[in-house]
C-alpha positions as CSV (number, residue, x, y, z in Angstrom):
1,X,4.7,2.5,24.7
2,X,3.3,-0.9,23.8
3,X,5.7,-3.8,23.3
4,X,3.3,-6.7,23.7
5,X,2.4,-9.1,21.0
6,X,0.0,-8.4,18.2
7,X,-2.1,-11.3,19.3
8,X,-2.7,-9.6,22.7
9,X,-3.2,-6.2,21.1
10,X,-5.4,-7.5,18.3
11,X,-3.4,-5.9,15.4
12,X,-5.5,-6.1,12.2
13,X,-4.5,-4.7,8.9
14,X,-6.7,-2.2,7.1
15,X,-8.2,-4.8,4.7
16,X,-9.8,-6.5,7.7
17,X,-11.1,-3.3,9.1
18,X,-12.5,-2.4,5.8
19,X,-14.4,-5.6,5.5
20,X,-15.6,-5.6,9.1
21,X,-16.8,-2.0,9.6
22,X,-15.9,0.3,6.7
23,X,-17.7,-1.3,3.7
24,X,-19.6,1.9,3.1
25,X,-16.4,3.2,1.4
26,X,-16.7,0.7,-1.4
27,X,-20.3,-0.4,-1.4
28,X,-21.9,-0.1,-4.8
29,X,-18.6,0.9,-6.5
30,X,-16.4,-0.8,-9.0
31,X,-13.1,-1.2,-7.2
32,X,-9.5,-1.2,-8.4
33,X,-6.8,-2.6,-6.1
34,X,-3.1,-1.7,-6.1
35,X,-1.4,-4.6,-4.2
36,X,1.1,-7.4,-4.3
37,X,1.9,-10.5,-2.2
38,X,2.2,-8.4,1.0
39,X,-1.5,-7.5,0.8
40,X,-2.7,-10.1,3.2
41,X,-4.9,-10.4,6.3
42,X,-3.6,-11.5,9.7
43,X,-4.0,-15.1,8.7
44,X,-2.1,-14.7,5.5
45,X,-5.1,-14.7,3.1
46,X,-4.6,-12.5,0.0
47,X,-6.5,-9.2,0.0
48,X,-7.3,-9.9,-3.6
49,X,-9.2,-13.1,-2.5
50,X,-10.8,-11.4,0.5
51,X,-12.1,-8.6,-1.6
52,X,-13.1,-10.7,-4.6
53,X,-15.1,-13.0,-2.3
54,X,-16.8,-10.2,-0.4
55,X,-20.5,-10.0,-1.6
56,X,-20.6,-6.2,-1.2
57,X,-17.4,-5.5,-3.1
58,X,-17.2,-5.5,-6.9
59,X,-13.4,-5.9,-7.6
60,X,-12.8,-5.2,-11.3
61,X,-9.1,-4.5,-11.7
62,X,-5.7,-5.1,-10.1
63,X,-2.5,-2.9,-10.3
64,X,1.0,-4.2,-9.7
65,X,4.0,-2.3,-8.4
66,X,7.8,-2.9,-8.8
67,X,8.8,-6.6,-8.2
68,X,5.4,-7.8,-9.6
69,X,2.1,-8.8,-8.0
70,X,3.9,-11.8,-6.4
71,X,7.0,-9.9,-5.4
72,X,9.4,-12.3,-7.3
73,X,11.1,-10.0,-9.7
74,X,14.4,-8.2,-8.8
75,X,14.6,-4.5,-8.5
76,X,14.4,-2.5,-11.7
77,X,12.9,-5.3,-13.8
78,X,10.1,-4.2,-16.0
79,X,6.7,-5.7,-15.0
80,X,4.3,-6.8,-17.7
81,X,0.5,-6.6,-17.6
82,X,-1.1,-10.0,-16.8
83,X,-4.3,-11.6,-15.6
84,X,-4.9,-13.0,-12.2
85,X,-5.2,-16.8,-12.4
86,X,-7.5,-17.1,-9.4
87,X,-10.0,-14.3,-10.1
88,X,-9.5,-13.8,-13.9
89,X,-9.1,-10.0,-13.2
90,X,-6.7,-7.9,-15.4
91,X,-3.5,-6.9,-13.7
92,X,-2.2,-3.5,-14.9
93,X,1.5,-2.9,-14.5
94,X,2.6,0.3,-12.7
95,X,6.3,-0.6,-13.3
96,X,6.4,-1.0,-17.0
97,X,5.5,1.5,-19.7
98,X,4.0,3.8,-17.0
99,X,4.4,4.1,-13.3
100,X,1.2,6.1,-12.9
101,X,-2.3,4.6,-13.7
102,X,-3.5,5.9,-17.1
103,X,-7.0,7.0,-17.9
104,X,-7.4,3.8,-19.8
105,X,-6.5,1.7,-16.8
106,X,-8.9,3.6,-14.6
107,X,-11.8,3.3,-17.1
108,X,-14.6,1.5,-15.3
109,X,-13.0,2.0,-11.9
110,X,-15.0,4.0,-9.4
111,X,-12.6,3.9,-6.5
112,X,-8.9,2.9,-6.1
113,X,-7.6,1.0,-3.1
114,X,-3.9,0.6,-2.0
115,X,-2.8,-2.3,0.1
116,X,1.0,-2.9,0.2
117,X,3.4,-3.3,3.0
118,X,6.0,-0.5,3.2
119,X,9.4,-0.9,5.0
120,X,9.7,2.6,6.5
121,X,12.4,3.9,4.3
122,X,11.9,6.8,1.9
123,X,13.5,5.2,-1.2
124,X,11.3,2.1,-1.2
125,X,9.2,2.5,-4.3
126,X,5.8,1.2,-3.2
127,X,5.0,4.5,-1.6
128,X,6.0,6.3,-4.8
129,X,3.5,4.1,-6.6
130,X,1.0,5.1,-4.0
131,X,1.7,8.8,-4.6
132,X,1.4,8.7,-8.4
133,X,-1.7,6.6,-8.1
134,X,-3.2,9.2,-5.8
135,X,-2.5,11.9,-8.4
136,X,-4.1,9.7,-11.1
137,X,-7.2,9.1,-8.9
138,X,-7.5,12.8,-8.3
139,X,-7.3,13.6,-12.0
140,X,-9.9,11.0,-12.7
141,X,-12.2,12.3,-10.0
142,X,-12.3,9.0,-8.1
143,X,-11.6,8.5,-4.4
144,X,-8.4,6.8,-3.1
145,X,-8.5,4.5,-0.1
146,X,-5.4,3.3,1.8
147,X,-5.8,0.0,3.6
148,X,-3.2,0.9,6.2
149,X,-0.4,-1.4,7.5
150,X,2.2,-1.0,10.3
151,X,5.5,0.7,9.8
152,X,7.7,-2.4,10.4
153,X,10.5,-0.5,11.9
154,X,8.3,1.5,14.3
155,X,6.7,4.9,14.3
156,X,8.7,6.7,16.9
157,X,12.2,7.1,15.3
158,X,12.7,9.6,12.5
159,X,16.2,9.6,11.1
160,X,18.4,10.6,8.2
161,X,18.5,13.4,5.7
162,X,15.5,15.0,4.1
163,X,15.3,14.7,0.3
164,X,16.2,17.8,-1.7
165,X,13.2,18.3,-4.1
166,X,15.7,19.1,-6.9
167,X,16.6,15.4,-6.8
168,X,13.1,14.0,-6.7
169,X,12.9,10.6,-8.5
170,X,10.8,7.4,-8.3
171,X,13.0,6.3,-5.4
172,X,12.3,9.4,-3.5
173,X,9.4,11.7,-4.7
174,X,8.8,13.9,-1.7
175,X,11.0,15.7,0.9
176,X,10.6,13.3,3.8
177,X,13.4,11.9,6.0
178,X,15.2,8.7,5.1
179,X,13.5,6.9,8.0
180,X,10.1,8.6,7.9
181,X,8.4,6.9,10.9
182,X,5.0,6.8,9.1
183,X,2.5,4.2,7.9
184,X,1.4,4.3,4.3
185,X,-1.9,6.0,5.3
186,X,0.0,8.7,7.3
187,X,2.3,9.3,4.3
188,X,-0.8,9.6,2.1
189,X,-2.2,12.2,4.4
190,X,1.1,14.1,4.3
191,X,1.1,14.0,0.5
192,X,-2.3,15.6,0.5
193,X,-1.8,18.1,3.3
194,X,1.8,19.2,2.6
195,X,2.7,18.3,-0.9
196,X,-0.4,19.3,-2.8
197,X,-1.8,16.1,-4.2
198,X,-5.5,16.7,-4.8
199,X,-7.6,13.6,-4.3
200,X,-10.5,12.5,-2.1
201,X,-8.5,10.4,0.4
202,X,-9.7,7.9,2.9
203,X,-7.4,5.9,5.3
204,X,-8.7,2.7,6.8
205,X,-6.5,2.3,9.9
206,X,-4.5,-0.6,11.0
207,X,-6.2,-1.6,14.3
208,X,-4.2,-2.2,17.4
209,X,-0.9,-1.0,16.1
210,X,1.1,1.2,18.5
211,X,3.9,3.5,17.4
212,X,6.6,1.8,19.5
213,X,6.0,-1.7,17.9
214,X,8.4,-3.4,15.6
215,X,6.9,-5.7,13.1
216,X,7.5,-8.9,15.1
217,X,5.5,-7.4,18.0
218,X,2.4,-7.1,15.8
219,X,1.8,-10.8,15.5
220,X,1.2,-10.4,11.8
221,X,3.0,-12.7,9.3
222,X,6.1,-11.2,7.7
223,X,6.2,-11.6,4.0
224,X,9.4,-10.3,2.3
225,X,8.2,-7.2,0.4
226,X,10.9,-7.7,-2.2
227,X,13.7,-10.3,-2.8
228,X,16.3,-8.3,-1.0
229,X,14.1,-7.6,2.0
230,X,13.8,-11.0,3.6
231,X,13.3,-10.0,7.2
232,X,12.4,-7.2,9.6
233,X,16.2,-7.0,10.4
234,X,16.8,-6.2,6.7
235,X,14.4,-3.2,7.0
236,X,16.1,-2.1,10.2
């Protein structure tokens, strides 16, 4: 199992792979992007900026999860809609009046992308946002693309109880273990294959990641996904 650095392994998040060899997924389409401050490339450049500047990508809308698009709000704080200062694009909140994209939010969007760093624990809400957005995309008849990222606490250990579906909430939608051992893209495939979400799903892989890697071994920059998750150790 690999334990060498990301620099040696060439770990690249899904957004880089999309732009280098998978542009056919978004070419000619109006793109909506679910992301926050963790959506960055290996050099720390925002996925919003990367996609907005790509000549073959027409980025038309942004969607923000819990903690806001910059990750500065505390847990449970309602997020308001906004406009991105750099690109001028509308930011639709998925942690305000609704936690699922509405038909109005998806009007004029041909394909929905997800690019957020998860922490590997079932009750972290970013993957719940992903699941509800997948449902919305399926209902709207548009494809859903996950720009995959590493599981920061590794993909070999699976631990803890499995959620009882009777207690499904936004902090645990589906019956997976507490430490699920999957990337967001793998979770998305599970949601489709085992939990009945109907959507045209594509996963752009994180290149070079090995299941035995912890986040510091990827060589990618750690960005606290939320205020109370300042480090890899916090996730562990």
